[in-house]
VMD Tcl script that draws the C-alpha trace (Angstrom):
set ca {
  {60.36 2.75 -47.25}
  {57.89 1.13 -49.59}
  {55.65 0.78 -45.95}
  {55.64 4.28 -45.32}
  {54.33 4.98 -48.68}
  {52.04 3.14 -49.02}
  {50.36 4.28 -45.58}
  {50.98 8.25 -47.32}
  {49.24 7.17 -50.13}
  {46.25 5.69 -48.39}
  {46.04 8.56 -46.12}
  {46.28 11.68 -48.71}
  {43.25 9.14 -50.83}
  {41.21 9.18 -47.48}
  {41.85 13.34 -47.34}
  {40.80 13.94 -51.04}
  {37.33 11.61 -49.88}
  {36.56 13.58 -47.49}
  {37.51 17.16 -48.96}
  {35.02 15.91 -52.11}
  {32.10 15.19 -49.74}
  {32.41 18.42 -47.96}
  {32.37 20.62 -51.26}
  {28.92 19.33 -52.55}
  {25.65 21.10 -52.26}
  {24.11 18.66 -49.41}
  {25.98 18.56 -46.31}
  {25.99 15.35 -43.84}
  {23.47 15.47 -41.58}
  {23.88 14.19 -38.03}
  {20.88 12.95 -35.69}
  {20.29 14.42 -33.00}
  {20.98 12.13 -30.05}
  {17.86 10.57 -28.16}
  {18.30 11.98 -24.61}
  {14.50 11.34 -23.55}
  {14.81 8.42 -20.99}
  {11.31 6.58 -20.85}
  {8.61 6.04 -18.54}
  {7.65 3.64 -15.95}
  {5.25 3.10 -13.47}
  {4.36 -0.15 -11.37}
  {0.40 -1.28 -11.96}
  {0.43 -4.44 -9.76}
  {0.54 -5.00 -7.05}
  {-1.52 -1.98 -5.71}
  {0.88 0.15 -3.23}
  {0.22 -1.13 0.55}
  {-1.55 -4.15 -0.35}
  {-0.43 -7.76 0.83}
  {0.62 -10.23 -1.12}
  {1.05 -14.15 -0.74}
  {2.34 -17.01 -3.03}
  {3.46 -16.46 -6.35}
  {2.41 -12.90 -7.83}
  {2.73 -10.89 -11.01}
  {4.61 -7.90 -10.66}
  {3.18 -6.15 -14.07}
  {5.45 -2.74 -15.21}
  {3.71 -0.03 -17.79}
  {6.64 1.38 -19.43}
  {6.81 3.66 -22.33}
  {9.59 5.70 -24.59}
  {9.23 8.16 -27.38}
  {11.44 5.30 -29.53}
  {10.88 1.63 -27.79}
  {11.67 0.77 -24.72}
  {14.55 -1.93 -24.63}
  {14.04 -3.69 -21.03}
  {12.96 -3.22 -18.04}
  {14.89 -3.94 -14.92}
  {12.36 -4.90 -11.59}
  {14.14 -4.66 -8.60}
  {12.53 -6.18 -5.09}
  {14.44 -4.26 -2.09}
  {16.76 -2.40 -4.04}
  {18.30 -5.44 -5.39}
  {17.77 -6.65 -9.09}
  {15.61 -9.90 -9.13}
  {14.92 -10.18 -13.09}
  {15.10 -8.06 -16.45}
  {12.66 -8.18 -18.94}
  {12.75 -7.62 -22.78}
  {9.96 -8.62 -23.83}
  {6.77 -7.12 -23.52}
  {3.19 -6.59 -24.68}
  {1.24 -3.81 -25.40}
  {3.89 -1.77 -23.29}
  {3.69 -4.38 -20.47}
  {6.36 -5.82 -18.56}
  {5.99 -8.64 -16.19}
  {8.10 -10.74 -12.97}
  {6.55 -13.88 -11.64}
  {7.39 -12.87 -8.29}
  {7.61 -15.92 -5.55}
  {6.91 -14.84 -1.75}
  {8.09 -17.91 -0.24}
  {11.29 -18.07 -1.69}
  {13.97 -19.78 0.79}
  {17.31 -19.33 1.08}
  {19.96 -21.45 2.85}
  {22.60 -20.57 4.46}
  {24.58 -23.61 6.06}
  {22.35 -26.41 7.67}
  {19.33 -23.19 8.33}
  {16.59 -22.23 5.96}
  {14.81 -18.77 5.86}
  {12.88 -16.90 4.31}
  {14.19 -14.56 1.42}
  {11.11 -12.62 1.91}
  {10.45 -11.92 5.89}
  {6.97 -12.64 6.75}
  {4.19 -9.47 7.86}
  {7.11 -7.05 6.73}
  {6.94 -4.58 3.89}
  {8.68 -4.89 0.71}
  {9.56 -2.59 -1.73}
  {9.44 -3.40 -5.42}
  {10.32 -0.92 -8.57}
  {11.28 -1.25 -11.75}
  {14.21 0.83 -13.93}
  {13.05 1.14 -17.94}
  {16.00 1.43 -20.74}
  {15.83 2.46 -23.70}
  {18.13 1.05 -26.81}
  {20.84 4.13 -26.33}
  {20.73 3.41 -22.50}
  {18.60 6.54 -21.24}
  {16.64 5.13 -17.96}
  {14.02 5.43 -15.72}
  {13.37 4.74 -12.22}
  {9.54 4.19 -11.01}
  {8.37 5.11 -7.76}
  {9.01 2.36 -5.24}
  {5.34 0.52 -3.82}
  {5.15 -1.65 -0.92}
  {3.92 -4.90 -0.51}
  {3.21 -6.91 2.92}
  {4.14 -10.62 2.38}
  {1.70 -13.08 4.36}
  {1.55 -16.21 3.66}
  {0.55 -17.00 6.91}
  {-2.83 -15.46 7.99}
  {-2.37 -14.56 11.27}
  {-3.96 -10.99 10.82}
  {-7.25 -10.39 12.11}
  {-10.04 -8.40 9.77}
  {-10.19 -4.69 10.12}
  {-13.77 -3.02 10.96}
  {-15.89 -0.20 12.08}
  {-19.43 0.50 12.40}
  {-20.73 2.72 9.38}
  {-24.09 3.07 11.24}
  {-25.48 4.56 13.37}
  {-23.04 6.67 14.68}
  {-21.84 7.37 18.05}
  {-24.47 9.34 20.82}
  {-27.13 8.96 17.98}
  {-30.84 9.51 18.47}
  {-32.33 6.05 16.95}
  {-36.09 4.31 17.22}
  {-37.87 1.88 15.74}
  {-36.05 -0.76 13.70}
  {-32.28 -0.04 13.76}
  {-30.02 -1.20 10.77}
  {-26.19 -1.66 12.81}
  {-24.18 -1.79 9.81}
  {-20.25 -3.42 10.34}
  {-18.08 -2.11 7.33}
  {-15.58 -5.22 7.81}
  {-12.04 -6.55 5.33}
  {-9.85 -9.20 5.48}
  {-7.21 -10.21 4.00}
  {-8.46 -13.39 3.47}
  {-13.09 -13.32 3.79}
  {-14.86 -12.76 6.91}
  {-16.71 -15.80 8.67}
  {-19.19 -13.83 10.42}
  {-19.82 -10.76 12.66}
  {-21.61 -11.08 15.66}
  {-23.98 -8.19 17.60}
  {-24.10 -7.69 20.92}
  {-26.33 -4.96 22.45}
  {-25.58 -4.29 26.63}
  {-22.93 -7.37 26.33}
  {-25.40 -9.54 24.85}
  {-25.48 -11.23 21.78}
  {-27.87 -10.42 19.42}
  {-27.15 -12.97 16.44}
  {-25.07 -13.36 13.41}
  {-24.42 -12.04 9.92}
  {-22.26 -13.99 7.93}
  {-22.37 -12.25 4.76}
  {-21.74 -9.28 2.75}
  {-23.59 -6.34 4.19}
  {-22.83 -6.96 7.86}
  {-26.23 -5.81 8.18}
  {-28.10 -6.53 11.77}
  {-32.07 -5.16 12.31}
  {-31.81 -4.00 15.87}
  {-35.90 -3.38 16.95}
  {-35.26 -0.67 20.05}
  {-38.45 -1.54 20.72}
  {-38.15 -4.25 22.46}
  {-36.02 -2.50 24.46}
  {-36.60 0.61 27.08}
  {-36.67 3.70 25.54}
  {-35.04 6.57 26.40}
  {-31.87 5.45 27.47}
  {-28.04 4.39 26.50}
  {-27.44 1.52 25.00}
  {-24.17 0.52 24.44}
  {-23.20 -1.74 21.21}
  {-19.93 -3.59 20.36}
  {-19.37 -6.28 17.25}
  {-16.91 -9.18 17.10}
  {-16.20 -9.78 13.46}
  {-14.19 -13.41 12.89}
  {-12.02 -14.38 9.56}
  {-12.09 -17.42 8.00}
  {-9.30 -18.37 10.04}
  {-10.61 -17.68 13.18}
  {-8.54 -14.31 13.78}
  {-10.54 -12.16 15.11}
  {-11.12 -8.66 16.50}
  {-13.84 -6.00 18.53}
  {-14.63 -3.04 17.54}
  {-14.98 -1.01 20.04}
  {-18.80 -0.10 21.45}
  {-20.20 2.60 20.80}
  {-23.45 4.39 22.80}
  {-26.54 5.04 21.54}
  {-29.88 7.13 22.55}
  {-33.34 5.09 22.22}
  {-35.68 7.54 21.62}
  {-38.90 5.94 20.56}
  {-41.08 8.67 21.48}
  {-42.10 11.90 19.83}
  {-39.03 14.31 19.92}
  {-38.30 18.20 19.08}
  {-34.88 18.36 16.76}
  {-34.24 21.55 15.81}
  {-30.74 21.04 14.86}
  {-30.62 20.92 11.34}
  {-27.65 18.16 9.78}
  {-24.24 19.35 8.28}
  {-22.36 18.28 5.34}
  {-20.26 19.43 1.85}
  {-20.35 18.98 -1.54}
  {-17.28 16.79 -1.33}
  {-16.92 15.62 -5.12}
  {-16.56 17.29 -7.87}
  {-13.96 19.91 -5.96}
  {-15.35 23.73 -6.97}
  {-14.28 25.13 -10.31}
  {-13.15 21.60 -11.68}
  {-13.35 20.95 -15.98}
  {-15.71 17.92 -15.91}
  {-16.69 15.59 -19.07}
  {-18.33 12.60 -19.19}
  {-19.92 10.74 -16.43}
  {-19.05 12.70 -12.96}
  {-19.72 11.30 -9.59}
  {-21.48 13.69 -7.33}
  {-20.37 12.84 -3.91}
  {-22.05 14.36 -0.71}
  {-21.29 14.07 3.02}
  {-24.26 14.46 4.95}
  {-24.37 13.71 8.38}
  {-27.05 14.97 11.77}
  {-27.06 14.63 15.30}
  {-30.16 11.82 15.24}
  {-30.41 10.76 12.11}
  {-30.48 12.06 8.25}
  {-33.97 12.03 6.17}
  {-32.81 13.08 2.53}
  {-30.37 14.57 0.08}
  {-32.17 16.97 -2.83}
  {-29.67 17.61 -5.66}
  {-30.17 20.20 -8.32}
  {-28.34 21.31 -11.17}
  {-28.43 25.00 -12.76}
  {-31.40 25.09 -10.21}
  {-33.44 22.20 -11.88}
  {-34.08 19.36 -9.15}
  {-32.56 16.46 -10.21}
  {-33.15 13.58 -7.19}
  {-33.42 12.88 -3.56}
  {-31.41 10.18 -2.12}
  {-32.76 8.50 1.34}
  {-29.65 6.58 1.83}
  {-25.91 6.77 1.97}
  {-23.74 6.81 0.54}
  {-25.03 10.02 -1.07}
  {-23.89 10.04 -4.77}
  {-25.14 10.83 -8.01}
  {-24.02 10.16 -11.28}
  {-24.35 13.34 -13.63}
  {-23.91 12.46 -17.73}
  {-22.25 15.66 -18.78}
  {-22.93 15.26 -21.95}
  {-26.54 16.40 -21.66}
  {-25.63 19.77 -20.12}
  {-24.66 22.76 -22.36}
  {-21.02 22.65 -23.43}
  {-18.18 25.08 -22.63}
  {-20.03 26.70 -20.04}
  {-20.36 26.69 -15.90}
  {-22.91 24.33 -14.22}
  {-23.67 25.51 -10.72}
  {-24.34 21.97 -8.35}
  {-26.36 22.65 -5.06}
  {-27.78 20.22 -2.40}
  {-30.23 20.44 0.37}
  {-29.93 18.62 2.98}
  {-32.53 17.27 5.19}
  {-33.17 15.00 8.24}
  {-35.62 13.15 9.96}
  {-37.33 15.67 11.55}
  {-37.59 17.81 8.64}
  {-34.61 20.64 9.36}
  {-33.12 21.81 6.35}
  {-29.63 22.80 5.37}
  {-28.62 24.30 1.57}
  {-24.64 23.62 0.92}
  {-22.98 26.09 -0.59}
  {-23.37 25.43 -4.20}
  {-20.18 24.37 -6.11}
  {-19.42 25.55 -9.93}
  {-17.89 23.11 -12.25}
  {-17.06 23.77 -16.24}
  {-18.38 21.25 -18.65}
  {-15.84 20.68 -21.46}
  {-16.73 17.07 -23.29}
  {-14.77 18.16 -26.60}
  {-11.25 15.89 -26.14}
  {-7.84 17.94 -27.20}
  {-5.53 16.30 -29.23}
  {-3.65 14.18 -26.59}
  {-6.40 12.68 -24.54}
  {-4.53 10.72 -22.55}
  {-5.47 12.06 -18.56}
  {-2.02 11.99 -16.02}
  {-1.67 9.67 -13.49}
  {-2.56 11.59 -10.25}
  {-2.09 10.00 -6.81}
  {-2.47 11.33 -3.06}
  {1.08 9.74 -1.25}
  {0.51 11.24 1.68}
  {-0.92 11.47 4.30}
  {-3.38 8.39 4.58}
  {-7.46 8.22 3.88}
  {-8.19 8.10 7.64}
  {-5.61 9.13 9.22}
  {-5.27 11.80 12.56}
  {-3.27 14.78 11.43}
  {-1.97 18.24 13.69}
  {-0.52 21.46 12.70}
  {1.45 21.46 9.47}
  {0.97 18.57 7.03}
  {2.69 17.95 3.89}
  {0.10 16.65 1.14}
  {2.33 14.76 -0.92}
  {1.50 14.11 -4.82}
  {2.42 11.53 -7.18}
  {1.88 12.75 -10.87}
  {3.07 11.40 -14.32}
  {2.14 11.95 -18.07}
  {3.63 11.23 -20.91}
  {3.54 14.95 -22.36}
  {4.21 16.75 -19.41}
  {2.81 18.15 -15.90}
  {1.21 21.36 -15.95}
  {0.74 22.02 -12.87}
  {-1.60 20.51 -9.43}
  {-4.24 22.02 -7.88}
  {-4.82 20.86 -3.86}
  {-8.54 21.56 -2.40}
  {-9.78 21.22 0.84}
  {-13.27 20.10 1.62}
  {-13.85 21.19 -1.75}
  {-12.05 24.78 -2.05}
  {-9.11 25.38 -3.97}
  {-6.37 25.78 -1.44}
  {-2.54 25.55 -3.32}
  {-1.55 24.76 -6.87}
  {1.89 23.57 -7.51}
  {3.57 23.66 -10.91}
  {6.85 22.26 -9.89}
  {7.56 18.65 -8.93}
  {7.68 17.60 -5.99}
  {4.44 18.19 -6.00}
  {3.75 18.91 -1.77}
  {1.35 21.54 -0.24}
  {1.49 22.39 3.18}
  {-1.51 22.74 4.77}
  {-1.76 24.39 8.11}
  {-4.46 22.38 9.52}
  {-4.56 24.88 12.49}
  {-7.24 27.18 10.41}
  {-9.75 24.30 9.36}
  {-11.95 23.33 12.25}
  {-10.60 20.95 14.78}
  {-11.87 17.96 15.81}
  {-14.09 17.18 12.34}
  {-13.03 14.81 8.88}
  {-11.64 17.44 6.24}
  {-11.59 15.85 2.40}
  {-8.81 16.49 0.60}
  {-9.00 16.10 -2.93}
  {-6.42 17.16 -5.85}
  {-6.65 17.77 -9.86}
  {-3.70 16.94 -11.67}
  {-3.65 18.87 -15.22}
  {-1.13 17.99 -18.56}
  {0.14 20.28 -20.69}
  {-2.41 19.65 -23.21}
  {-4.73 20.74 -20.22}
  {-6.02 17.14 -19.70}
  {-7.08 16.16 -15.80}
  {-7.09 13.70 -13.35}
  {-9.06 14.18 -9.92}
  {-6.97 11.64 -7.86}
  {-9.24 9.61 -5.13}
  {-10.40 12.05 -2.63}
  {-9.30 11.49 1.34}
  {-10.79 12.31 4.08}
  {-8.41 13.02 7.66}
  {-9.26 13.70 11.13}
  {-7.97 17.24 12.09}
  {-6.94 17.10 15.76}
  {-4.96 19.85 16.52}
  {-6.07 20.57 20.43}
  {-7.13 17.09 23.04}
  {-10.72 18.75 23.96}
  {-11.97 14.87 23.27}
  {-13.04 12.96 26.80}
  {-12.21 9.49 27.04}
  {-15.12 6.91 26.68}
  {-15.08 3.81 28.37}
  {-17.40 0.45 29.09}
  {-18.23 -2.01 31.74}
  {-17.81 -4.86 30.26}
  {-18.02 -7.34 32.50}
  {-20.41 -7.97 35.10}
  {-23.32 -6.78 31.86}
  {-26.36 -4.83 33.51}
  {-28.75 -6.73 35.44}
  {-26.50 -9.62 36.04}
  {-26.62 -11.59 39.23}
  {-23.23 -12.15 41.14}
  {-21.63 -13.60 43.35}
  {-18.31 -14.56 44.97}
  {-15.27 -12.89 43.30}
  {-16.24 -10.93 40.03}
  {-13.83 -9.69 37.46}
  {-14.85 -5.62 36.53}
  {-13.83 -5.90 33.59}
  {-13.40 -2.34 31.80}
  {-12.31 -1.00 28.33}
  {-11.16 2.72 27.88}
  {-10.48 4.35 24.78}
  {-8.93 7.86 24.02}
  {-7.61 9.73 20.63}
  {-4.16 10.72 23.13}
  {-4.01 8.00 26.03}
  {-5.07 7.12 29.14}
  {-4.31 8.61 32.55}
  {-5.95 6.27 34.75}
  {-9.47 4.53 35.77}
  {-11.70 5.27 39.08}
  {-14.04 2.32 39.64}
  {-16.14 2.88 42.44}
  {-19.39 0.37 43.72}
  {-22.38 2.19 45.52}
  {-20.31 5.81 45.22}
  {-17.32 4.48 47.17}
  {-13.67 4.36 45.96}
  {-12.23 0.80 45.23}
  {-9.36 1.42 43.12}
  {-7.68 3.36 40.98}
  {-6.70 1.32 37.84}
  {-3.45 2.77 35.58}
  {-2.94 -0.27 33.23}
  {-3.95 -2.22 30.34}
  {-6.38 -4.84 31.03}
  {-8.25 -2.57 32.91}
  {-9.60 -5.48 35.86}
  {-10.51 -5.02 39.74}
  {-11.52 -8.46 41.35}
  {-14.45 -7.36 43.48}
  {-15.77 -9.56 46.57}
  {-19.53 -9.76 46.82}
  {-18.97 -11.73 50.12}
  {-18.22 -8.29 51.47}
  {-21.43 -6.37 50.26}
  {-25.26 -6.65 51.43}
  {-26.55 -9.95 50.18}
  {-29.91 -9.79 47.58}
  {-29.64 -6.29 47.11}
  {-28.39 -4.33 43.63}
  {-24.94 -2.75 43.65}
  {-24.31 0.38 41.13}
  {-20.39 0.03 39.47}
  {-19.48 3.36 38.01}
  {-16.15 4.60 36.28}
  {-14.38 7.47 35.36}
  {-11.52 7.66 33.05}
  {-8.95 10.03 32.88}
  {-6.67 11.06 29.91}
  {-3.28 12.31 30.03}
  {-4.76 15.71 28.73}
  {-6.97 15.83 32.05}
  {-9.83 14.95 30.07}
  {-12.33 13.28 32.19}
  {-15.10 10.80 30.89}
  {-18.19 9.22 32.86}
  {-18.76 5.46 31.73}
  {-22.39 4.72 32.07}
  {-22.97 2.96 35.64}
  {-23.56 -1.02 35.55}
  {-26.48 -2.36 38.78}
  {-26.12 -5.98 39.80}
  {-27.42 -8.13 42.13}
  {-25.39 -9.77 44.72}
  {-26.70 -13.08 45.25}
  {-23.95 -15.88 46.99}
  {-26.78 -18.54 47.58}
  {-27.55 -19.48 44.84}
  {-30.80 -19.81 43.45}
  {-30.94 -20.54 39.84}
  {-34.12 -20.10 38.09}
  {-33.19 -18.68 34.73}
  {-32.96 -20.78 31.91}
  {-30.24 -20.48 29.69}
  {-29.59 -18.75 26.15}
  {-28.68 -19.17 23.07}
  {-29.00 -19.85 19.48}
  {-28.62 -22.21 16.31}
  {-25.48 -19.85 14.38}
  {-25.18 -22.97 11.88}
  {-27.37 -23.28 9.42}
  {-29.44 -20.68 8.97}
  {-33.16 -20.93 8.94}
  {-33.89 -21.54 4.81}
  {-30.46 -22.65 3.94}
  {-29.85 -25.43 1.27}
  {-27.66 -27.54 2.75}
  {-25.42 -30.46 1.37}
  {-22.95 -32.97 2.36}
  {-21.79 -32.98 5.81}
  {-23.37 -30.15 7.39}
  {-21.70 -28.27 10.43}
  {-24.63 -27.99 12.86}
  {-23.53 -25.51 15.45}
  {-24.79 -24.28 18.51}
  {-23.62 -21.25 20.56}
  {-25.35 -21.00 24.44}
  {-24.58 -19.15 27.48}
  {-25.55 -19.58 31.29}
  {-24.45 -17.44 34.56}
  {-24.08 -20.80 36.19}
  {-22.58 -22.69 33.17}
  {-24.33 -25.19 30.97}
  {-24.72 -28.72 32.01}
  {-25.51 -30.39 27.91}
  {-26.89 -29.21 24.76}
  {-29.69 -32.00 22.61}
  {-29.99 -31.87 19.00}
  {-32.65 -33.52 17.53}
  {-33.37 -33.80 13.54}
  {-37.12 -33.88 12.84}
  {-37.76 -34.58 16.27}
  {-35.49 -37.36 16.82}
  {-32.46 -36.82 19.20}
  {-29.44 -37.27 17.18}
  {-26.84 -36.21 19.48}
  {-25.94 -35.20 24.03}
  {-23.03 -33.37 24.47}
  {-22.00 -32.28 27.95}
  {-20.19 -29.13 30.17}
  {-19.49 -27.37 26.60}
  {-21.54 -23.79 25.37}
  {-20.64 -24.17 22.46}
  {-20.24 -27.12 20.30}
  {-21.01 -28.35 16.36}
  {-22.61 -31.78 15.10}
  {-21.26 -32.90 12.11}
  {-24.99 -33.58 9.97}
  {-24.48 -36.08 7.33}
  {-27.06 -35.04 4.89}
  {-26.12 -37.73 1.79}
  {-28.50 -39.95 2.54}
  {-31.40 -37.74 2.07}
  {-33.76 -37.62 -0.41}
  {-32.63 -34.36 -2.60}
  {-35.67 -31.52 -2.25}
  {-36.93 -32.52 1.79}
  {-37.13 -30.27 4.30}
  {-35.77 -31.21 7.81}
  {-36.44 -29.04 11.22}
  {-33.05 -29.10 13.36}
  {-34.07 -28.32 17.08}
  {-31.72 -27.48 20.09}
  {-33.00 -28.33 24.06}
  {-29.91 -26.11 26.50}
  {-29.91 -27.43 30.04}
  {-27.91 -25.28 32.70}
  {-26.46 -26.92 35.34}
  {-29.67 -26.04 37.90}
  {-31.78 -28.44 35.57}
  {-33.29 -25.38 33.76}
  {-34.28 -25.87 30.19}
  {-34.44 -23.30 26.95}
  {-35.55 -24.55 23.71}
  {-33.82 -22.68 20.85}
  {-35.41 -21.55 17.89}
  {-35.70 -23.95 14.96}
  {-34.19 -24.02 11.79}
  {-35.52 -25.72 8.53}
  {-33.26 -26.47 5.76}
  {-33.89 -28.33 2.44}
  {-31.49 -30.71 1.36}
  {-29.98 -30.55 -2.15}
  {-26.60 -32.68 -3.02}
}
mol new
graphics top color blue
foreach p $ca { graphics top sphere $p radius 0.5 }
foreach p [lrange $ca 0 end-1] q [lrange $ca 1 end] { graphics top cylinder $p $q radius 0.2 }
display resetview
């Protein structure tokens, strides 16, 4: 009983205290619960990027209160939790080379040459959480990837004259060793440093003819890729070009609100060659750009505030034909709102350079600390759609735009305060109907070559859809139909008329029924060998004028239709090495015993199997150890 009595008294006292507090003039305020989740984004590595070794993953996370911790996930597996940060940046050191052991077997935790997905989950102190958009990282610890490359100029089918810059855009997960350039399968030269630009003097070849250009790109691990050949027409005479150039104003999109420094980007093309691009703003001439890329940085601070401005462009080709592009209007607003933080906007799909057709989903990722108001989609600079609700996806009907052409997709994201961000525009190629003829090239033998015995006729063919077959003819008479790669025909030249030219021709058919006629190749059949032609070659390393030190790679590349007998290396006129029965060789030259600042001449004699000799162009280098 005493215990029950004490319990009753305690309950009564507690009720009196609660009653007394409830009768005061200032009631107790219960705080609003925090239901706002934090925001997070993987800053590094970049989506789709190759990674190797130890990689520091950077995540930015913010919250209306504070971020308590960030969990790092790789392939949906939790690998680390970071509770410390610096300026809202959380990190994790990812060992892409990590091993796992199962019994006696050891394997890689993160498989080589595969994509692995990185994401992060941010938590605030009350447990609200937010998962970032996953990004992909390609683990590449062993460099077995060839470079990627393409011709920037000239373009296929272009009319060229004078000295033409053959420019290659090349990239690699490590670095590029060199780019070798070929015209009609004949080596022209090497470029070892960016920009990979080789000047081809078309005055040295026959005018009014087509020429095939291809290039080989080799990285430092000796992975090599061959850029598909393009055909150009050399025209060093006076041409009557009446076709005007074409193009568009790629950026900024029409109707955009701009501020600060704005990049005006123009796309321009011509059937032969562009001359210049003239840019005007509000009818006032600004400048003329003579070389691609055609871009101008416009300082909008100097323009009238809170008003529209008209950007106009005129394209002029080398023949003087002009095309005025449709002008665009933009609104200049350099007065920053209270919230000056622009949203983060990125085009996720499709990928830049992708071939598209039919209905295409343009998928956009957008994030902002105050919230996204809407996303505006632009096709070729014209507004195509507005989306106000996530996920931000626009179904683009590619059949209403020009087929077999590149189109520029741009996106602007606006937050609730009116701040905007133009996502990096991308170019895609619309191909709804296969009306593209296949193309090809006879890679071997080369035009004018003297052939004998059994010759492998090697054909390179490509198509935007697929190759059906290749019909090969000699002197207009069909010899064989090839259906599968590699397209090789073994030609027995002993069955042909001796000491005469013979024409190899090829017709390529694709799976859609389109036909492409390959430039024929004329060769001379000579099965009774009389070799009076000297070999050809080049000293590919070092370069003339180069300063060298230590052990130098003195490299020669040569070729001859009947084989190389020997290569003789000389320095300052003195023979230092001779090698036999190889076409390419590197002599290791020790410069450490030579005087600094001294110049030395490197020369080479190449002798073929019939005793013909070529003295290669010597190079002059300076020793500086």
